C-alpha positions as a LaTeX table, in Angstrom:
\begin{tabular}{lrrr}
\hline
Residue & $x$ (\AA) & $y$ (\AA) & $z$ (\AA) \\
\hline
Unk1 & $-33.75$ & 67.05 & $-56.45$ \\
Unk2 & $-35.21$ & 70.31 & $-55.02$ \\
Unk3 & $-33.85$ & 69.82 & $-51.49$ \\
Unk4 & $-30.29$ & 69.46 & $-52.77$ \\
Unk5 & $-30.65$ & 72.59 & $-54.92$ \\
Unk6 & $-31.95$ & 74.60 & $-51.95$ \\
Unk7 & $-29.11$ & 73.35 & $-49.75$ \\
Unk8 & $-26.53$ & 74.32 & $-52.38$ \\
Unk9 & $-28.01$ & 77.83 & $-52.69$ \\
Unk10 & $-28.05$ & 78.37 & $-48.93$ \\
Unk11 & $-24.46$ & 77.19 & $-48.51$ \\
Unk12 & $-23.08$ & 79.31 & $-51.35$ \\
Unk13 & $-25.02$ & 82.35 & $-50.17$ \\
Unk14 & $-23.79$ & 81.95 & $-46.61$ \\
Unk15 & $-20.21$ & 81.69 & $-47.83$ \\
Unk16 & $-20.48$ & 84.89 & $-49.83$ \\
Unk17 & $-21.96$ & 86.68 & $-46.84$ \\
Unk18 & $-19.06$ & 85.54 & $-44.65$ \\
Unk19 & $-16.47$ & 86.82 & $-47.10$ \\
Unk20 & $-15.16$ & 90.27 & $-46.14$ \\
Unk21 & $-15.68$ & 93.24 & $-48.44$ \\
Unk22 & $-12.71$ & 94.48 & $-50.44$ \\
Unk23 & $-11.16$ & 97.80 & $-49.51$ \\
Unk24 & $-9.52$ & 99.42 & $-52.49$ \\
Unk25 & $-6.69$ & 101.13 & $-50.69$ \\
Unk26 & $-3.29$ & 101.83 & $-52.21$ \\
Unk27 & $-0.92$ & 99.02 & $-51.34$ \\
Unk28 & 1.31 & 99.57 & $-54.38$ \\
Unk29 & 4.62 & 97.86 & $-54.90$ \\
Unk30 & 5.18 & 99.59 & $-58.25$ \\
Unk31 & 5.21 & 103.40 & $-58.32$ \\
Unk32 & 3.12 & 103.74 & $-61.47$ \\
Unk33 & 0.88 & 101.80 & $-63.81$ \\
Unk34 & 3.58 & 101.29 & $-66.42$ \\
Unk35 & 5.91 & 100.00 & $-63.70$ \\
Unk36 & 3.58 & 97.00 & $-63.32$ \\
Unk37 & 4.96 & 95.79 & $-66.63$ \\
Unk38 & 8.52 & 97.13 & $-66.62$ \\
Unk39 & 9.11 & 95.63 & $-63.16$ \\
Unk40 & 7.34 & 92.38 & $-63.98$ \\
Unk41 & 9.06 & 89.02 & $-64.37$ \\
Unk42 & 9.30 & 86.56 & $-67.24$ \\
Unk43 & 9.76 & 82.85 & $-66.68$ \\
Unk44 & 10.54 & 80.06 & $-69.14$ \\
Unk45 & 10.15 & 76.40 & $-68.25$ \\
Unk46 & 10.85 & 73.29 & $-70.31$ \\
Unk47 & 9.91 & 69.77 & $-69.23$ \\
Unk48 & 10.96 & 66.86 & $-71.40$ \\
Unk49 & 9.51 & 63.44 & $-70.63$ \\
Unk50 & 9.91 & 59.97 & $-72.04$ \\
Unk51 & 7.08 & 57.64 & $-70.99$ \\
Unk52 & 6.90 & 53.91 & $-71.61$ \\
Unk53 & 3.76 & 51.83 & $-70.98$ \\
Unk54 & 3.51 & 48.03 & $-71.08$ \\
Unk55 & $-0.16$ & 47.20 & $-70.54$ \\
Unk56 & $-1.16$ & 43.58 & $-71.12$ \\
Unk57 & $-4.54$ & 44.82 & $-72.40$ \\
Unk58 & $-2.75$ & 45.92 & $-75.58$ \\
Unk59 & $-0.70$ & 44.05 & $-78.13$ \\
Unk60 & 1.78 & 46.91 & $-78.47$ \\
Unk61 & 3.66 & 49.02 & $-75.92$ \\
Unk62 & 3.47 & 52.81 & $-75.81$ \\
Unk63 & 6.51 & 55.05 & $-76.25$ \\
Unk64 & 5.95 & 58.78 & $-75.81$ \\
Unk65 & 8.58 & 61.51 & $-76.13$ \\
Unk66 & 7.05 & 64.89 & $-75.28$ \\
Unk67 & 8.20 & 68.40 & $-74.47$ \\
Unk68 & 6.14 & 70.88 & $-72.49$ \\
Unk69 & 7.11 & 74.54 & $-72.77$ \\
Unk70 & 5.78 & 77.34 & $-70.57$ \\
Unk71 & 6.25 & 81.08 & $-71.05$ \\
Unk72 & 5.02 & 83.12 & $-68.09$ \\
Unk73 & 4.77 & 86.86 & $-67.49$ \\
Unk74 & 3.77 & 88.12 & $-64.04$ \\
Unk75 & 3.45 & 91.83 & $-63.43$ \\
Unk76 & 4.52 & 93.75 & $-60.38$ \\
Unk77 & 1.75 & 94.91 & $-58.05$ \\
Unk78 & 0.27 & 98.39 & $-58.45$ \\
Unk79 & $-2.45$ & 99.69 & $-56.12$ \\
Unk80 & $-3.02$ & 96.10 & $-55.09$ \\
Unk81 & $-3.52$ & 94.86 & $-58.66$ \\
Unk82 & $-1.35$ & 92.34 & $-60.50$ \\
Unk83 & $-1.78$ & 90.08 & $-63.50$ \\
Unk84 & $-0.30$ & 86.92 & $-64.93$ \\
Unk85 & $-0.29$ & 85.41 & $-68.41$ \\
Unk86 & 1.07 & 81.97 & $-69.17$ \\
Unk87 & 1.33 & 80.30 & $-72.58$ \\
Unk88 & 1.81 & 76.54 & $-72.89$ \\
Unk89 & 2.84 & 74.23 & $-75.71$ \\
Unk90 & 3.09 & 70.44 & $-75.82$ \\
Unk91 & 5.10 & 68.99 & $-78.71$ \\
Unk92 & 6.25 & 65.53 & $-79.75$ \\
Unk93 & 9.97 & 65.11 & $-80.26$ \\
Unk94 & 10.97 & 61.57 & $-81.10$ \\
Unk95 & 8.82 & 58.53 & $-80.32$ \\
Unk96 & 5.08 & 59.02 & $-80.78$ \\
Unk97 & 3.79 & 55.46 & $-80.62$ \\
Unk98 & 1.06 & 56.11 & $-78.06$ \\
Unk99 & $-2.60$ & 57.03 & $-77.79$ \\
Unk100 & $-2.72$ & 60.71 & $-76.82$ \\
Unk101 & $-6.57$ & 60.56 & $-76.88$ \\
Unk102 & $-6.55$ & 62.78 & $-80.00$ \\
Unk103 & $-4.17$ & 61.13 & $-82.47$ \\
Unk104 & $-6.31$ & 58.08 & $-83.22$ \\
Unk105 & $-3.59$ & 55.56 & $-82.29$ \\
Unk106 & $-5.90$ & 53.39 & $-80.25$ \\
Unk107 & $-3.76$ & 50.29 & $-80.80$ \\
Unk108 & $-1.41$ & 51.69 & $-78.12$ \\
Unk109 & $-1.95$ & 52.35 & $-74.40$ \\
Unk110 & $-3.03$ & 55.87 & $-73.43$ \\
Unk111 & $-0.51$ & 58.57 & $-72.56$ \\
Unk112 & $-2.86$ & 61.58 & $-72.18$ \\
Unk113 & $-0.54$ & 64.33 & $-73.38$ \\
Unk114 & $-2.11$ & 65.67 & $-76.59$ \\
Unk115 & $-0.01$ & 68.19 & $-78.51$ \\
Unk116 & $-1.08$ & 71.79 & $-78.98$ \\
Unk117 & $-0.76$ & 75.34 & $-77.72$ \\
Unk118 & $-3.02$ & 77.30 & $-75.41$ \\
Unk119 & $-3.30$ & 80.07 & $-72.86$ \\
Unk120 & $-2.66$ & 78.07 & $-69.71$ \\
Unk121 & $-3.31$ & 80.91 & $-67.27$ \\
Unk122 & $-4.52$ & 84.49 & $-67.62$ \\
Unk123 & $-5.73$ & 86.25 & $-64.49$ \\
Unk124 & $-6.13$ & 89.61 & $-62.79$ \\
Unk125 & $-5.70$ & 89.75 & $-59.02$ \\
Unk126 & $-6.43$ & 92.32 & $-56.35$ \\
Unk127 & $-4.78$ & 91.91 & $-52.96$ \\
Unk128 & $-5.07$ & 94.06 & $-49.86$ \\
Unk129 & $-4.06$ & 93.14 & $-46.35$ \\
Unk130 & $-5.59$ & 89.72 & $-45.62$ \\
Unk131 & $-7.89$ & 89.57 & $-48.66$ \\
Unk132 & $-7.34$ & 88.70 & $-52.32$ \\
Unk133 & $-9.55$ & 88.13 & $-55.33$ \\
Unk134 & $-8.48$ & 86.51 & $-58.61$ \\
Unk135 & $-10.51$ & 86.56 & $-61.83$ \\
Unk136 & $-9.69$ & 84.60 & $-64.97$ \\
Unk137 & $-7.99$ & 81.35 & $-65.90$ \\
Unk138 & $-5.98$ & 80.03 & $-62.98$ \\
Unk139 & $-4.57$ & 77.06 & $-61.14$ \\
Unk140 & $-6.45$ & 76.00 & $-58.01$ \\
Unk141 & $-4.88$ & 73.48 & $-55.66$ \\
Unk142 & $-6.63$ & 72.65 & $-52.38$ \\
Unk143 & $-5.18$ & 70.55 & $-49.55$ \\
Unk144 & $-3.61$ & 67.34 & $-50.85$ \\
Unk145 & $-5.37$ & 67.70 & $-54.26$ \\
Unk146 & $-7.64$ & 64.72 & $-53.57$ \\
Unk147 & $-10.65$ & 66.76 & $-54.68$ \\
Unk148 & $-9.31$ & 69.87 & $-56.44$ \\
Unk149 & $-5.92$ & 70.02 & $-58.18$ \\
Unk150 & $-4.02$ & 71.11 & $-61.28$ \\
Unk151 & $-2.92$ & 67.62 & $-62.44$ \\
Unk152 & 0.59 & 69.04 & $-62.64$ \\
Unk153 & 2.07 & 65.63 & $-63.41$ \\
Unk154 & 0.70 & 65.61 & $-66.96$ \\
Unk155 & 2.21 & 67.86 & $-69.62$ \\
Unk156 & $-1.03$ & 69.85 & $-69.98$ \\
Unk157 & $-2.31$ & 71.36 & $-66.73$ \\
Unk158 & $-5.88$ & 71.38 & $-65.49$ \\
Unk159 & $-6.91$ & 75.00 & $-64.95$ \\
Unk160 & $-10.12$ & 76.76 & $-63.97$ \\
Unk161 & $-11.95$ & 79.76 & $-65.45$ \\
Unk162 & $-13.79$ & 81.79 & $-62.85$ \\
Unk163 & $-13.40$ & 83.90 & $-59.72$ \\
Unk164 & $-11.58$ & 83.04 & $-56.50$ \\
Unk165 & $-11.68$ & 84.96 & $-53.21$ \\
Unk166 & $-9.31$ & 84.23 & $-50.32$ \\
Unk167 & $-9.32$ & 85.65 & $-46.80$ \\
Unk168 & $-6.82$ & 85.00 & $-44.01$ \\
Unk169 & $-7.71$ & 86.20 & $-40.51$ \\
Unk170 & $-5.31$ & 87.02 & $-37.69$ \\
Unk171 & $-6.68$ & 84.21 & $-35.50$ \\
Unk172 & $-5.91$ & 81.22 & $-37.70$ \\
Unk173 & $-9.12$ & 81.18 & $-39.76$ \\
Unk174 & $-8.91$ & 81.14 & $-43.57$ \\
Unk175 & $-11.77$ & 81.14 & $-46.09$ \\
Unk176 & $-11.28$ & 80.19 & $-49.73$ \\
Unk177 & $-14.20$ & 80.37 & $-52.18$ \\
Unk178 & $-14.11$ & 79.84 & $-55.94$ \\
Unk179 & $-16.83$ & 79.97 & $-58.57$ \\
Unk180 & $-15.77$ & 78.05 & $-61.69$ \\
Unk181 & $-17.74$ & 78.16 & $-64.92$ \\
Unk182 & $-15.26$ & 76.22 & $-67.04$ \\
Unk183 & $-12.71$ & 73.48 & $-66.33$ \\
Unk184 & $-9.85$ & 73.28 & $-68.84$ \\
Unk185 & $-8.89$ & 69.64 & $-68.70$ \\
Unk186 & $-5.63$ & 67.86 & $-69.47$ \\
Unk187 & $-7.14$ & 66.54 & $-72.72$ \\
Unk188 & $-7.10$ & 70.01 & $-74.31$ \\
Unk189 & $-6.68$ & 72.34 & $-75.98$ \\
Unk190 & $-9.00$ & 70.68 & $-78.53$ \\
Unk191 & $-11.75$ & 68.14 & $-77.97$ \\
Unk192 & $-10.74$ & 64.55 & $-78.63$ \\
Unk193 & $-12.76$ & 61.54 & $-79.66$ \\
Unk194 & $-12.33$ & 60.13 & $-76.15$ \\
Unk195 & $-12.72$ & 63.16 & $-73.87$ \\
Unk196 & $-14.01$ & 66.75 & $-74.00$ \\
Unk197 & $-11.25$ & 69.30 & $-73.55$ \\
Unk198 & $-13.46$ & 71.45 & $-71.32$ \\
Unk199 & $-16.30$ & 71.07 & $-68.88$ \\
Unk200 & $-18.71$ & 73.97 & $-68.53$ \\
Unk201 & $-21.12$ & 74.43 & $-65.67$ \\
Unk202 & $-21.75$ & 76.11 & $-62.31$ \\
Unk203 & $-19.21$ & 74.85 & $-59.81$ \\
Unk204 & $-18.52$ & 76.11 & $-56.29$ \\
Unk205 & $-15.43$ & 75.30 & $-54.20$ \\
Unk206 & $-15.82$ & 76.26 & $-50.53$ \\
Unk207 & $-12.85$ & 75.67 & $-48.23$ \\
Unk208 & $-12.69$ & 76.83 & $-44.59$ \\
Unk209 & $-9.53$ & 76.14 & $-42.60$ \\
Unk210 & $-8.80$ & 76.75 & $-38.94$ \\
Unk211 & $-5.29$ & 76.42 & $-37.55$ \\
Unk212 & $-5.67$ & 75.18 & $-33.98$ \\
Unk213 & $-2.01$ & 75.21 & $-33.03$ \\
Unk214 & 1.21 & 75.30 & $-34.96$ \\
Unk215 & 1.19 & 72.31 & $-37.34$ \\
Unk216 & $-2.41$ & 71.38 & $-36.49$ \\
Unk217 & $-5.34$ & 72.37 & $-38.72$ \\
Unk218 & $-8.93$ & 71.40 & $-39.43$ \\
Unk219 & $-10.60$ & 71.96 & $-42.80$ \\
Unk220 & $-14.27$ & 71.92 & $-43.68$ \\
Unk221 & $-15.12$ & 71.85 & $-47.35$ \\
Unk222 & $-17.98$ & 71.70 & $-49.82$ \\
Unk223 & $-17.30$ & 71.04 & $-53.50$ \\
Unk224 & $-20.50$ & 71.50 & $-55.49$ \\
Unk225 & $-20.10$ & 70.39 & $-59.10$ \\
Unk226 & $-22.87$ & 71.03 & $-61.64$ \\
Unk227 & $-21.33$ & 70.06 & $-64.97$ \\
Unk228 & $-23.23$ & 70.61 & $-68.21$ \\
Unk229 & $-24.08$ & 67.77 & $-70.53$ \\
Unk230 & $-21.82$ & 67.63 & $-73.59$ \\
Unk231 & $-23.42$ & 66.54 & $-76.85$ \\
Unk232 & $-21.38$ & 63.82 & $-78.49$ \\
Unk233 & $-20.04$ & 62.30 & $-75.30$ \\
Unk234 & $-21.58$ & 59.73 & $-73.00$ \\
Unk235 & $-22.93$ & 61.11 & $-69.68$ \\
Unk236 & $-20.00$ & 59.50 & $-67.87$ \\
Unk237 & $-17.67$ & 61.84 & $-69.77$ \\
Unk238 & $-19.49$ & 64.97 & $-68.62$ \\
Unk239 & $-22.78$ & 65.49 & $-66.77$ \\
Unk240 & $-22.58$ & 62.34 & $-64.61$ \\
Unk241 & $-19.56$ & 63.86 & $-62.89$ \\
Unk242 & $-21.90$ & 66.36 & $-61.24$ \\
Unk243 & $-21.89$ & 65.84 & $-57.49$ \\
Unk244 & $-22.05$ & 67.55 & $-54.10$ \\
Unk245 & $-19.26$ & 66.60 & $-51.68$ \\
Unk246 & $-19.13$ & 67.76 & $-48.05$ \\
Unk247 & $-16.21$ & 66.86 & $-45.83$ \\
Unk248 & $-13.70$ & 67.41 & $-43.05$ \\
Unk249 & $-9.93$ & 67.04 & $-42.97$ \\
Unk250 & $-7.42$ & 67.10 & $-40.11$ \\
Unk251 & $-3.65$ & 67.50 & $-40.47$ \\
Unk252 & $-1.24$ & 67.44 & $-37.56$ \\
Unk253 & 2.42 & 66.99 & $-36.71$ \\
Unk254 & 3.57 & 65.59 & $-33.38$ \\
Unk255 & 7.33 & 65.91 & $-33.36$ \\
Unk256 & 8.62 & 63.12 & $-35.59$ \\
Unk257 & 5.10 & 61.84 & $-36.26$ \\
Unk258 & 2.34 & 63.12 & $-38.56$ \\
Unk259 & $-1.33$ & 62.32 & $-39.00$ \\
Unk260 & $-3.78$ & 63.16 & $-41.80$ \\
Unk261 & $-7.41$ & 62.10 & $-41.70$ \\
Unk262 & $-10.32$ & 62.93 & $-44.03$ \\
Unk263 & $-14.00$ & 62.14 & $-44.38$ \\
Unk264 & $-16.48$ & 63.19 & $-47.07$ \\
Unk265 & $-20.07$ & 62.46 & $-48.06$ \\
Unk266 & $-21.11$ & 62.70 & $-51.70$ \\
Unk267 & $-24.41$ & 62.68 & $-53.58$ \\
Unk268 & $-25.33$ & 63.08 & $-57.23$ \\
Unk269 & $-26.22$ & 66.62 & $-58.29$ \\
Unk270 & $-27.38$ & 68.76 & $-61.18$ \\
Unk271 & $-28.60$ & 66.87 & $-64.23$ \\
Unk272 & $-26.66$ & 63.71 & $-63.41$ \\
Unk273 & $-28.45$ & 60.54 & $-64.48$ \\
Unk274 & $-27.02$ & 58.73 & $-61.44$ \\
Unk275 & $-28.67$ & 58.21 & $-58.06$ \\
Unk276 & $-26.26$ & 57.52 & $-55.21$ \\
Unk277 & $-24.87$ & 58.66 & $-51.85$ \\
Unk278 & $-21.36$ & 57.44 & $-51.06$ \\
Unk279 & $-18.69$ & 58.01 & $-48.42$ \\
Unk280 & $-14.98$ & 58.72 & $-48.57$ \\
Unk281 & $-12.51$ & 58.32 & $-45.76$ \\
Unk282 & $-8.76$ & 58.21 & $-45.47$ \\
Unk283 & $-6.16$ & 58.10 & $-42.73$ \\
Unk284 & $-2.40$ & 58.32 & $-43.07$ \\
Unk285 & 0.25 & 58.20 & $-40.37$ \\
Unk286 & 3.90 & 59.06 & $-40.83$ \\
Unk287 & 7.10 & 58.77 & $-38.82$ \\
Unk288 & 10.50 & 60.34 & $-39.53$ \\
Unk289 & 13.75 & 58.99 & $-38.13$ \\
Unk290 & 17.35 & 59.62 & $-39.20$ \\
Unk291 & 16.25 & 61.32 & $-42.40$ \\
Unk292 & 13.92 & 58.53 & $-43.47$ \\
Unk293 & 10.14 & 58.92 & $-43.46$ \\
Unk294 & 7.74 & 55.98 & $-43.40$ \\
Unk295 & 4.01 & 56.30 & $-44.08$ \\
Unk296 & 1.14 & 53.91 & $-43.61$ \\
Unk297 & $-2.23$ & 54.80 & $-45.11$ \\
Unk298 & $-5.69$ & 53.50 & $-45.81$ \\
Unk299 & $-8.05$ & 55.19 & $-48.27$ \\
Unk300 & $-11.59$ & 54.16 & $-49.18$ \\
Unk301 & $-13.81$ & 55.47 & $-51.95$ \\
Unk302 & $-17.08$ & 53.73 & $-51.19$ \\
Unk303 & $-19.91$ & 52.74 & $-53.53$ \\
Unk304 & $-23.68$ & 53.07 & $-53.44$ \\
Unk305 & $-26.24$ & 51.78 & $-55.91$ \\
Unk306 & $-23.45$ & 50.63 & $-58.22$ \\
Unk307 & $-21.73$ & 54.04 & $-58.33$ \\
Unk308 & $-18.33$ & 54.76 & $-56.81$ \\
Unk309 & $-17.34$ & 57.98 & $-55.03$ \\
Unk310 & $-16.00$ & 60.41 & $-57.66$ \\
Unk311 & $-13.19$ & 62.98 & $-57.59$ \\
Unk312 & $-13.07$ & 64.13 & $-61.25$ \\
Unk313 & $-11.16$ & 67.37 & $-60.51$ \\
Unk314 & $-8.43$ & 65.76 & $-58.42$ \\
Unk315 & $-4.79$ & 65.29 & $-59.32$ \\
Unk316 & $-5.56$ & 61.61 & $-59.73$ \\
Unk317 & $-2.04$ & 60.42 & $-60.55$ \\
Unk318 & $-1.05$ & 61.24 & $-56.97$ \\
Unk319 & $-3.43$ & 58.64 & $-55.54$ \\
Unk320 & $-3.98$ & 54.88 & $-55.79$ \\
Unk321 & $-0.75$ & 54.16 & $-57.59$ \\
Unk322 & 1.20 & 55.79 & $-60.38$ \\
Unk323 & 0.12 & 53.16 & $-62.90$ \\
Unk324 & $-3.20$ & 55.07 & $-63.03$ \\
Unk325 & $-5.38$ & 51.95 & $-63.04$ \\
Unk326 & $-8.11$ & 53.60 & $-60.95$ \\
Unk327 & $-8.54$ & 57.08 & $-62.43$ \\
Unk328 & $-12.26$ & 56.24 & $-62.48$ \\
Unk329 & $-13.53$ & 54.70 & $-59.25$ \\
Unk330 & $-14.77$ & 51.12 & $-59.84$ \\
Unk331 & $-18.53$ & 50.58 & $-59.53$ \\
Unk332 & $-17.93$ & 48.55 & $-56.35$ \\
Unk333 & $-15.70$ & 51.24 & $-54.85$ \\
Unk334 & $-12.09$ & 50.74 & $-53.86$ \\
Unk335 & $-9.92$ & 50.27 & $-50.77$ \\
Unk336 & $-6.23$ & 51.17 & $-50.92$ \\
Unk337 & $-3.88$ & 50.03 & $-48.15$ \\
Unk338 & $-0.41$ & 51.45 & $-48.75$ \\
Unk339 & 3.03 & 51.63 & $-47.17$ \\
Unk340 & 5.65 & 54.14 & $-48.25$ \\
Unk341 & 9.23 & 55.02 & $-47.42$ \\
Unk342 & 11.24 & 58.04 & $-48.53$ \\
Unk343 & 14.73 & 59.36 & $-47.87$ \\
Unk344 & 17.84 & 60.73 & $-49.50$ \\
Unk345 & 21.29 & 59.54 & $-50.44$ \\
Unk346 & 23.31 & 62.71 & $-50.81$ \\
Unk347 & 21.39 & 64.97 & $-53.22$ \\
Unk348 & 19.37 & 62.04 & $-54.59$ \\
Unk349 & 15.81 & 61.79 & $-53.22$ \\
Unk350 & 14.40 & 58.26 & $-53.18$ \\
Unk351 & 10.85 & 57.00 & $-52.58$ \\
Unk352 & 9.03 & 53.67 & $-52.71$ \\
Unk353 & 5.35 & 52.85 & $-52.11$ \\
Unk354 & 3.50 & 49.53 & $-52.07$ \\
Unk355 & $-0.29$ & 49.36 & $-52.57$ \\
Unk356 & $-2.88$ & 46.64 & $-52.04$ \\
Unk357 & $-6.20$ & 47.30 & $-53.82$ \\
Unk358 & $-9.55$ & 45.71 & $-53.03$ \\
Unk359 & $-13.17$ & 46.47 & $-53.87$ \\
Unk360 & $-15.17$ & 48.24 & $-51.16$ \\
Unk361 & $-18.52$ & 46.51 & $-51.77$ \\
Unk362 & $-17.61$ & 43.09 & $-53.16$ \\
Unk363 & $-15.09$ & 40.44 & $-52.16$ \\
Unk364 & $-12.75$ & 41.31 & $-55.00$ \\
Unk365 & $-8.98$ & 41.71 & $-54.94$ \\
Unk366 & $-7.91$ & 44.12 & $-57.67$ \\
Unk367 & $-4.17$ & 43.61 & $-57.30$ \\
Unk368 & $-1.01$ & 45.15 & $-55.89$ \\
Unk369 & 1.38 & 47.83 & $-57.08$ \\
Unk370 & 4.96 & 48.92 & $-56.43$ \\
Unk371 & 5.99 & 52.51 & $-57.19$ \\
Unk372 & 9.60 & 53.73 & $-57.20$ \\
Unk373 & 11.04 & 57.21 & $-57.75$ \\
Unk374 & 14.47 & 58.85 & $-57.79$ \\
Unk375 & 14.77 & 62.63 & $-58.10$ \\
Unk376 & 17.99 & 64.60 & $-58.50$ \\
Unk377 & 17.75 & 68.40 & $-58.15$ \\
Unk378 & 20.91 & 69.12 & $-60.14$ \\
Unk379 & 20.69 & 72.88 & $-59.54$ \\
Unk380 & 18.12 & 75.61 & $-59.02$ \\
Unk381 & 17.33 & 75.41 & $-62.72$ \\
Unk382 & 17.80 & 71.73 & $-63.58$ \\
Unk383 & 16.18 & 68.60 & $-62.18$ \\
Unk384 & 16.07 & 64.95 & $-63.25$ \\
Unk385 & 13.58 & 62.28 & $-62.25$ \\
Unk386 & 13.15 & 58.58 & $-62.90$ \\
Unk387 & 9.87 & 56.89 & $-61.93$ \\
Unk388 & 8.60 & 53.34 & $-62.24$ \\
Unk389 & 5.24 & 51.71 & $-61.52$ \\
Unk390 & 4.39 & 48.02 & $-61.65$ \\
Unk391 & 0.77 & 46.94 & $-61.19$ \\
Unk392 & 0.10 & 43.20 & $-60.77$ \\
Unk393 & $-3.55$ & 42.31 & $-61.30$ \\
Unk394 & $-5.24$ & 39.62 & $-59.24$ \\
Unk395 & $-6.14$ & 36.57 & $-61.32$ \\
Unk396 & $-9.85$ & 37.23 & $-60.77$ \\
Unk397 & $-9.70$ & 40.99 & $-61.36$ \\
Unk398 & $-11.06$ & 42.65 & $-64.53$ \\
Unk399 & $-7.66$ & 44.32 & $-64.98$ \\
Unk400 & $-4.33$ & 43.50 & $-66.63$ \\
Unk401 & $-0.73$ & 43.73 & $-65.47$ \\
Unk402 & 0.79 & 47.11 & $-66.29$ \\
Unk403 & 4.28 & 48.57 & $-66.08$ \\
Unk404 & 5.18 & 52.20 & $-66.64$ \\
Unk405 & 8.49 & 54.02 & $-66.78$ \\
Unk406 & 9.12 & 57.78 & $-66.90$ \\
Unk407 & 12.26 & 59.80 & $-67.40$ \\
Unk408 & 11.79 & 63.54 & $-66.86$ \\
Unk409 & 14.20 & 66.43 & $-67.36$ \\
Unk410 & 13.09 & 69.91 & $-66.29$ \\
Unk411 & 14.83 & 73.23 & $-66.92$ \\
Unk412 & 13.63 & 76.64 & $-65.75$ \\
Unk413 & 14.85 & 80.16 & $-66.41$ \\
\hline
\end{tabular}
């Protein structure tokens, strides 16, 4: 589509023109080059998780016992430059009766935590005053992660290879632009029979935020995804995730009350074989009283021409229920009406959310879901979490009842 291509080029070009030029002045924190390394920091993080899945689509339940280990070195800053390297390993310790997407155990439900080791992050950054630029493999998390996130819930992060420029003005305006040529997905480090470990392509993330008043902000964004076709995988696993999304988001706090509202418009892009134009909108209100916060939200991923609105780079586990029944938007779209409550009993943080799912285009009830979580921050280094999700499918829905249970122990040095 020539018009779409021209529009993408104009928007990206305008964004680059708006970005301020770097000034390579000395803003050193370390006194010399070698001090970057001698004054750097090393971090070690272990996250053990037991995950249980009872999905009525399968004859056997999944039991996964995994350990994620992170080793991170971050240098001190010298003349505005700093660097970070992070190594990651996912190992199985104990139960491994689950489909990791690479172990061939397709008789079990999926727990997408394939084992392996990789360079999780490796970047060089220059910062000066209100400007920074980061080149290399990095985490990128924007807003509530509905469009761009690191999928931090899974044992293997989603990271991005490319360049990111950030600018913060003195009048509440912030510009964030990233060019990403490779997405390192949670299914890595090696390709699996079900999913490619990486997506290559020409992707642009443009995020402009203006803070109106304290606790009130408006964001305009454009996420332009042009993902290459991957030989050996169906288009839905790669190139058909190409899309252009343009949207607005408002976030505000009014004393004990909060409001978040978003709208986006999406079309197919690049070499996608799809032809659609769909809308996204969401609104969530919250109220806090006596240490308890209640939220009421409504989120819609609409459908057009049999194609649902897509957010393939989102932290999807965070949305539409922890049972992960809607990681791919149904062809008829989806509506999610949810009610949540969160509070604390001593050091124990508790949360519960109820969802009601329906199709956006058709008169179809998908089902309901109850999510529960208890988190105990034992100390600065230790934390424990127990989570549970129960999805009950409607009798007419093309889905099955699913229950999931997670026990997570995290330790950081």
